Rosetta silent file (secondary structure, phi, psi, omega in degrees, C-alpha in Angstrom):
SEQUENCE: MRAGRITTARRTRGVFIATGVGAGIVVLIALGLFLPLLGFLAGATASTAGLIPFPALSVTLVTLVGVVIVAGLLLLALTRRRTGVAIVWVVLAVLVALAVTVFPLVAVASGSAERASDVAPLIGELWGRLTGGA
SCORE:     score description
SCORE:     0.000 S_00000001
   1 L     0.000  135.450 -177.311  -24.108   22.531  -32.960 S_00000001
   2 L   -84.493  142.438  179.144  -27.626   23.802  -32.547 S_00000001
   3 L   -63.836  134.564  172.477  -28.528   26.220  -29.682 S_00000001
   4 L    98.925   -9.129 -170.162  -30.512   24.524  -26.834 S_00000001
   5 L  -107.584  138.868 -175.601  -29.330   21.086  -27.607 S_00000001
   6 L  -106.464  117.636  177.816  -27.127   19.234  -25.076 S_00000001
   7 L  -103.176  141.815  169.267  -24.670   16.704  -26.568 S_00000001
   8 L  -118.564  141.123  173.528  -22.771   14.104  -24.672 S_00000001
   9 L   -87.172  142.093  176.935  -19.977   12.221  -25.858 S_00000001
  10 L   -86.785  148.495  177.822  -19.965    8.555  -25.460 S_00000001
  11 L   -78.556  139.561  177.743  -17.248    6.696  -23.706 S_00000001
  12 L   -72.601  152.718  176.439  -15.242    4.213  -25.869 S_00000001
  13 H   -58.177  -29.645  177.063  -15.252    0.623  -24.930 S_00000001
  14 H   -59.173  -29.932  177.703  -11.658    0.877  -24.085 S_00000001
  15 H   -73.622  -30.282  178.000  -12.335    3.092  -21.008 S_00000001
  16 H   -81.701  -25.074  177.013  -14.521    0.399  -19.538 S_00000001
  17 H   -69.380  -48.289 -179.092  -11.979   -2.274  -20.405 S_00000001
  18 H   -67.383  -32.846  174.514   -9.172   -0.396  -18.877 S_00000001
  19 H   -65.408  -43.552 -178.200  -11.103    0.419  -15.672 S_00000001
  20 H   -67.069  -42.817  174.486  -12.083   -3.156  -15.300 S_00000001
  21 H   -65.519  -35.002  175.823   -8.659   -4.527  -15.785 S_00000001
  22 H   -62.929  -47.359  178.874   -7.302   -1.809  -13.503 S_00000001
  23 H   -64.550  -35.511 -179.568   -9.832   -2.803  -10.766 S_00000001
  24 H   -69.720  -37.735 -173.840   -8.920   -6.528  -11.282 S_00000001
  25 H   -80.916  -25.312  174.379   -5.213   -5.907  -10.792 S_00000001
  26 H   -67.070  -45.867  178.118   -5.887   -3.672   -7.666 S_00000001
  27 H   -60.515  -43.186 -173.063   -7.945   -6.637   -6.283 S_00000001
  28 H   -68.392  -34.229  178.015   -5.204   -9.107   -7.076 S_00000001
  29 H   -67.612  -38.109 -176.577   -2.603   -6.810   -5.419 S_00000001
  30 H   -65.507  -51.800 -172.708   -4.790   -6.607   -2.325 S_00000001
  31 H   -75.612  -31.594 -173.914   -5.625  -10.229   -2.068 S_00000001
  32 H   -92.853  -31.617  177.348   -2.385  -11.678   -3.381 S_00000001
  33 H  -107.069  -56.047 -162.228    0.262   -9.194   -1.937 S_00000001
  34 H   -67.694  -57.760 -179.355   -1.138   -6.978    0.627 S_00000001
  35 H   -57.656  -57.206  175.972   -3.159   -9.305    2.840 S_00000001
  36 H   -55.010  -34.881  175.396   -0.495  -12.144    2.933 S_00000001
  37 H   -67.748  -40.091  179.309    2.256   -9.637    3.703 S_00000001
  38 H   -58.489  -46.278  179.347    0.191   -8.091    6.511 S_00000001
  39 H   -63.840  -40.572  171.806   -0.392  -11.450    7.979 S_00000001
  40 H   -51.586  -43.342 -178.433    3.307  -12.330    7.743 S_00000001
  41 H   -67.275  -54.840 -173.325    4.343   -9.181    9.466 S_00000001
  42 H   -63.684  -31.726  176.878    1.713   -9.420   12.191 S_00000001
  43 H   -71.720  -32.802  179.214    2.782  -13.143   12.767 S_00000001
  44 H   -64.379  -42.534 -176.179    6.412  -12.220   12.898 S_00000001
  45 H   -64.810  -45.315  176.906    5.614   -9.505   15.427 S_00000001
  46 H   -66.677  -33.026  177.722    3.524  -11.949   17.556 S_00000001
  47 H   -86.215   -5.834  173.541    6.139  -14.708   17.509 S_00000001
  48 L  -105.363   18.769  177.274    8.991  -12.500   18.503 S_00000001
  49 L    51.615   34.796  178.857    7.030  -11.242   21.555 S_00000001
  50 L    84.361    5.830  174.118    7.151   -7.644   20.269 S_00000001
  51 L   -59.155  -37.831  165.254   10.716   -7.559   19.446 S_00000001
  52 L   -94.715  115.813 -179.485    9.640   -6.574   15.918 S_00000001
  53 L   -76.002  144.116 -178.545    7.424   -3.622   16.189 S_00000001
  54 L  -127.544  101.480 -179.706    4.107   -3.524   14.030 S_00000001
  55 L   -74.717   77.169 -173.862    2.806    0.076   13.654 S_00000001
  56 H   -53.937  -46.907 -177.762   -0.850   -0.967   13.482 S_00000001
  57 H   -59.412  -54.658 -172.015   -2.196    2.579   13.615 S_00000001
  58 H   -69.034  -28.045 -178.629   -0.029    4.093   10.867 S_00000001
  59 H   -72.116  -46.418 -167.569   -0.567    0.859    8.559 S_00000001
  60 H   -70.270  -37.517  179.891   -4.387    1.123    9.105 S_00000001
  61 H   -76.863  -33.429  176.270   -4.389    4.944    8.191 S_00000001
  62 H   -65.280  -41.218  172.419   -2.272    4.524    5.271 S_00000001
  63 H   -49.399  -56.080 -171.587   -4.426    1.609    4.141 S_00000001
  64 H   -69.659  -35.419 -177.745   -7.766    3.518    4.462 S_00000001
  65 H   -68.408  -43.355  174.608   -6.225    6.673    2.755 S_00000001
  66 H   -57.771  -51.691 -179.679   -4.851    4.338   -0.035 S_00000001
  67 H   -58.237  -37.385  179.394   -8.311    2.790   -0.604 S_00000001
  68 H   -72.746  -40.693 -178.867   -9.855    6.162   -0.990 S_00000001
  69 H   -70.061  -45.493  175.198   -7.144    7.472   -3.455 S_00000001
  70 H   -60.024  -41.367  177.069   -7.327    4.218   -5.453 S_00000001
  71 H   -61.252  -48.028  177.769  -11.071    4.287   -5.604 S_00000001
  72 H   -56.044  -38.211 -172.880  -10.942    7.888   -6.675 S_00000001
  73 H   -79.943  -33.747  171.228   -8.420    7.255   -9.372 S_00000001
  74 H   -67.253  -41.795  178.487  -10.461    4.283  -10.811 S_00000001
  75 H   -54.809  -52.401 -170.692  -13.590    6.515  -10.671 S_00000001
  76 H   -65.593  -36.957 -177.718  -11.768    9.179  -12.594 S_00000001
  77 H   -66.691  -35.412 -173.664  -10.504    6.561  -15.155 S_00000001
  78 H   -65.646  -34.057 -174.824  -14.160    5.365  -15.520 S_00000001
  79 H   -90.965    0.043  172.651  -15.433    8.959  -16.242 S_00000001
  80 L   -72.662  160.246 -178.001  -12.912    9.768  -19.072 S_00000001
  81 L  -105.106  -18.543  175.836  -13.981    9.837  -22.586 S_00000001
  82 L  -118.308  140.280 -171.653  -10.702    8.632  -24.079 S_00000001
  83 H   -69.375  -30.574  176.081   -9.020    5.396  -23.456 S_00000001
  84 H   -65.897  -36.606 -178.804   -5.450    6.756  -23.302 S_00000001
  85 H   -76.269  -39.948  176.662   -6.386    9.077  -20.639 S_00000001
  86 H   -57.802  -47.490  176.870   -8.310    6.272  -18.644 S_00000001
  87 H   -56.759  -35.236  173.576   -5.216    4.107  -18.907 S_00000001
  88 H   -59.644  -54.757 -178.642   -3.151    6.848  -17.229 S_00000001
  89 H   -50.085  -48.295 -175.846   -5.684    7.007  -14.317 S_00000001
  90 H   -64.265  -45.424 -178.283   -5.567    3.124  -14.122 S_00000001
  91 H   -63.010  -40.340  179.335   -1.883    3.040  -14.028 S_00000001
  92 H   -73.813  -30.624  172.131   -1.682    5.525  -11.305 S_00000001
  93 H   -64.922  -43.117 -172.600   -4.311    3.520   -9.217 S_00000001
  94 H   -72.584  -32.291  176.560   -2.113    0.529   -9.594 S_00000001
  95 H   -69.960  -36.944 -172.225    1.079    2.377   -8.528 S_00000001
  96 H   -76.025  -40.573  175.308   -0.782    3.812   -5.425 S_00000001
  97 H   -59.974  -37.113  171.989   -1.847    0.222   -4.555 S_00000001
  98 H   -60.314  -40.262 -178.389    1.634   -1.047   -4.850 S_00000001
  99 H   -76.549  -27.809  174.283    2.938    1.722   -2.584 S_00000001
 100 H   -64.759  -39.062 -174.636    0.233    1.034    0.010 S_00000001
 101 H   -73.112  -32.270 -177.664    1.307   -2.662   -0.145 S_00000001
 102 H   -73.427  -30.799 -169.555    4.987   -1.749    0.314 S_00000001
 103 H   -54.033  -51.034 -175.834    4.299    0.679    3.294 S_00000001
 104 H   -61.273  -38.874  176.861    3.995   -1.959    6.076 S_00000001
 105 H   -56.115  -51.596 -175.217    7.068   -3.643    4.962 S_00000001
 106 H   -69.807  -36.497 -178.003    9.077   -0.388    5.158 S_00000001
 107 H   -69.486  -39.568  177.407    7.411    0.684    8.447 S_00000001
 108 H   -65.423  -51.763 -177.987    8.333   -2.608   10.195 S_00000001
 109 H   -52.745  -41.602 -171.076   11.869   -2.580    8.762 S_00000001
 110 H   -70.806  -49.373  174.243   12.327    1.097    9.945 S_00000001
 111 H   -52.187  -40.038  172.555   10.868    0.138   13.382 S_00000001
 112 H   -71.159  -32.517  172.009   13.156   -2.890   13.734 S_00000001
 113 H   -69.338  -34.229  179.592   16.208   -0.812   12.876 S_00000001
 114 H   -71.042  -38.102 -177.683   15.378    1.700   15.571 S_00000001
 115 H   -73.004  -36.718  179.700   14.707   -1.149   17.917 S_00000001
 116 H   -64.882  -45.926 -179.247   18.051   -2.837   16.997 S_00000001
 117 H   -59.934  -30.209  173.831   19.889    0.304   17.652 S_00000001
 118 H   -74.885  -27.586  177.041   18.359    0.360   21.096 S_00000001
 119 H   -76.887  -34.723 -174.961   19.164   -3.229   21.790 S_00000001
 120 H   -62.837  -39.816  169.121   22.774   -3.190   20.820 S_00000001
 121 H   -52.552  -41.667  179.149   23.985   -1.286   23.878 S_00000001
 122 H   -64.828  -37.000  176.726   21.980   -3.512   26.139 S_00000001
 123 H   -64.196  -45.725 -178.717   23.649   -6.546   24.563 S_00000001
 124 H   -59.290  -43.993  178.652   27.019   -5.044   24.871 S_00000001
 125 H   -65.074  -46.319  172.456   26.422   -4.321   28.648 S_00000001
 126 H   -53.005  -42.552  173.109   25.191   -7.943   29.173 S_00000001
 127 H   -58.059  -54.253 -168.082   28.302   -9.315   27.466 S_00000001
 128 H   -72.071  -21.477  171.991   30.467   -7.197   29.500 S_00000001
 129 H   -77.710  -34.030  175.789   28.742   -8.410   32.863 S_00000001
 130 H   -72.810  -40.043 -175.132   29.054  -12.108   31.718 S_00000001
 131 L   -91.362   -5.326  178.114   32.604  -11.958   30.693 S_00000001
 132 L    67.884   19.988 -177.811   33.461   -9.682   33.641 S_00000001
 133 L   -97.479 -178.645 -174.737   35.312   -7.342   31.408 S_00000001
 134 L   -97.915    0.000    0.000   34.991   -3.701   30.978 S_00000001
């Protein structure tokens, strides 16, 4: 290498393909899994008059943080020079997108379990009043 000359390595075509495929998969996860799941959970919450809790604030925060992380991982994949390294970043981006997709389901299930533990003593007390027993 000669002094004073700046050399830049070109990215292979595989880096662009991997990043494009990864971005497509992330969009499919968002449109095909995340949004329908969110709609279903919000509808279930609305139809049960709040018996099934929907943690809107935490879901929103996790979604926003997830979007930033996925975008960063895809940007890292795009800026790599080797295809193998780009594929690793793309796989991480897809895994984060899947984790963000599963979070609302886990949060609602956890909140429902807590609510069920609160409701069980109430149902027992009502049953006792109705049957006149102790």
